[in-house]
N, C-alpha and C positions, 0 to 999 in steps of 0.2 A: 779308140776302143770304147765299147759300151760299158758303162759303170752304173750299177743300180744303187740308188740312194734310199735308205730307209730312215725315216724320222722317228726318233724314240725319246723317251724321258730320261736323257742322259746329259752329262756335262761336257763330255769331250768327243772328238771324232775318233772313229775306229775303222780301220781298213782291213779287209780280209780277202784272200784269193783262194777259191775252192780248188783243192788238190785234184778232184775228179774231173773238173771241167775247165779250170783256169779262168773262170768268171770272176770279175771283181765286184766286191760289195762294200759300200760305206754306210756305217751307222752314224747318224748325226743328230745333234740336239734339235728339238722341234723348231725353235725360234732362230736357229743359225742361218744367216743370209747365204744364198746360193753362191754368191761371189767368194765368200770365205771358203766354202767347200771346193770351188773351182781352183782357188789359189793353192789349197792343200794338195789337190790332185796334180797340178802343174809342177809343184816342187818334188813330188814323188813319182812323176811320170817315168823317168829313166829307170828307177828301181822296179816299178810296177811292170813295165814292158819286159825287162830282163827276167823277172820272176815268172811272168806268164809264158815266155818263150821256153824257159827251162821246163816248166810243168807240161807244156804242150808237147815237147819232145818226148817226155816220159810217158805221156798218155798215148801218143801215137805209136810207141814201140810195142810191137806184137810179142806175145809170149812165145817162147821156144816150143816147137812142135816135135823136135828130136827126130827129124827125118833126113834122109840122104840129101846132101847138097846145101844144108842149112849152115849159116855162119855161126861159129862159136869162137870165143876168145880165150887166150892164155897169155899172161904177162903182157897184155896190150896188143898182141898180134892176132890177126884174124886167121882162122883155120876153117876149112870146109869139113863138115861132118860126113864121115863115111861109115856105114853100118855093115858089119859082117857077122856071120853065124859061126859059132864054135860048139864043139861037143863038151869041152871041159869048162873051166871057170872063166867068167867074163874078164876082159882086160881092155886097157886103153893104151894106144900107141900113138905117139906124135911124130909126124914127118915134117918136111919143110913147109908143106901147104895143107896137110890134112890132119885131122884128129880122128883116128880110126877106133871105133868102139865095137868090140867083138862080144856078142852076147849069145846065150844059148837059144835054140829054136823056140819060138813062142813068146819071147820076151816082149813086154809092152813098154809104153813110154816111161813109166815109173822105173822100170828096170834099167833102161838106157840112161835116164837121169841119175839114178843111183850109182851107176858105173862111172859117169862123168864126175859126180860129186866126190866119189872115192879118189879119183885121179887128182882133182883139184886139192883135196884135203892133204893127200900125201905130199904133193909138190909144195904146197904152201907151208906145211909143217917143216919141210926141209929148208925152205928159205928162212923161216922164223928161227930155226935152230942155228942158222948162220948169223942172222942179224941181231937177235936179242942179246946174246952174250957180249958181242962187240960193243953195242951201245950201252949195255949195263956198265961196262968199264969206263967208257967215255963220259957218261953222265954221273957215274959214281952212285948208282942205286942198285938195289937187289930185288929181283923178281922171284917170288915163291913158286909161281906156276903160270903157264900160259896155255890157253886152249883155243880151239877153232869151233865156231858154230855159225849157223845161218842167223843173220840179224837183218831186220827190215829197215831200221832207221840209223844205225851206227856202223862205222867202219871198225871201231874197236871200243873197248871200255877198260877202265882201270879201277880196282878197289884199292884205295890208298891205305886202308886199314890192314888188309891181308897181303897186299903186294901181288894179287892175282890179276892177270891180263886176259882179255878175250879179244879175238880177232874174227872179223867177218869172213866167211868162206868165199864171198864174192871178190875179195882182194886178189885171189889167184888169177882173175881175169884182167887185172890192171898191171901197168908197167912196174918194174922192180923199184924204181925211184919213188913211186906212190906207196908201195908197201913199206918201204923204208921210212917214209914220212909218217905213216900211221904208227909204226914201231916207236919212233922218236917221240911222237905226240903223246902216246900212252905212257911211256917211260917218264916223260917230263912231268906228268901229273903226279908222280911219286914225290916230286919236289914242290909242286904247286897244284893244288886240287882244282882250282877254278881256271877260267879262260881270261884272266885279268891281264893287266899290263905286264906284270912280272912274268907270267907264263909266256907271253909273246916275246919278251926279251930273252927268256931262256931258249925258246925255239929258234930265234935268230942267232943266238950264240952257238947252239949245237948244229943247226941246219940253216945256213943263211938264205937258201932259196926255198924255204918251206912254203911260202905263200904261192909260188908257182906250182909246186908239187900238189898243194891242196887244191888249187884251181883245176889242175889236170885230173885229179881224182874225182872232182865233182862233175866233170864233163860226161855226158851221156854217150855210151857206146852204141853205135847204130850199125845196121847190117851193111 
């Protein structure tokens, strides 16, 4: 891989990977031998390549156009989008292979997306209504409120002071075991706020396969 090295008035090496291009950049002290930089890269090579591939998959993924025949996901399963026109209120119906979105005549992409988002929100809320109370009892914690919203960088969040949880709307597209992992993850933060060793021990106690579920959640859904 090509790595750009920039010499600066600094004391340590710094490695960064651009989110938009997956290009690798290293900032190094002016007098540091190139052999030292090469050794550093060799030790990090596996991690760098894994990170680059993950970013490249995300970059190559095209945004949804919300047109007939497009692939969409619900609970980890792929469905073909089918658009229909109705006179009354918009609705979304799921079959074995299709996700049918019925909208009024003249509806645009935003209207179709809004209908799908409404469907995902209702379904995810129902799943959370089942999971959260069960895990509250198992973990012996109490949640004051949980809500669903669109989030760019997190699957969920927890306010340890108020007991409020937030869940990413995108979770509705992932398998049920991944959603359950996020629920347990956020509830565990009510016992341990950070991601330290104690938090990981708690996760293993509550959900022994949590690492596999976390890995599955991080995998990129492709068409």
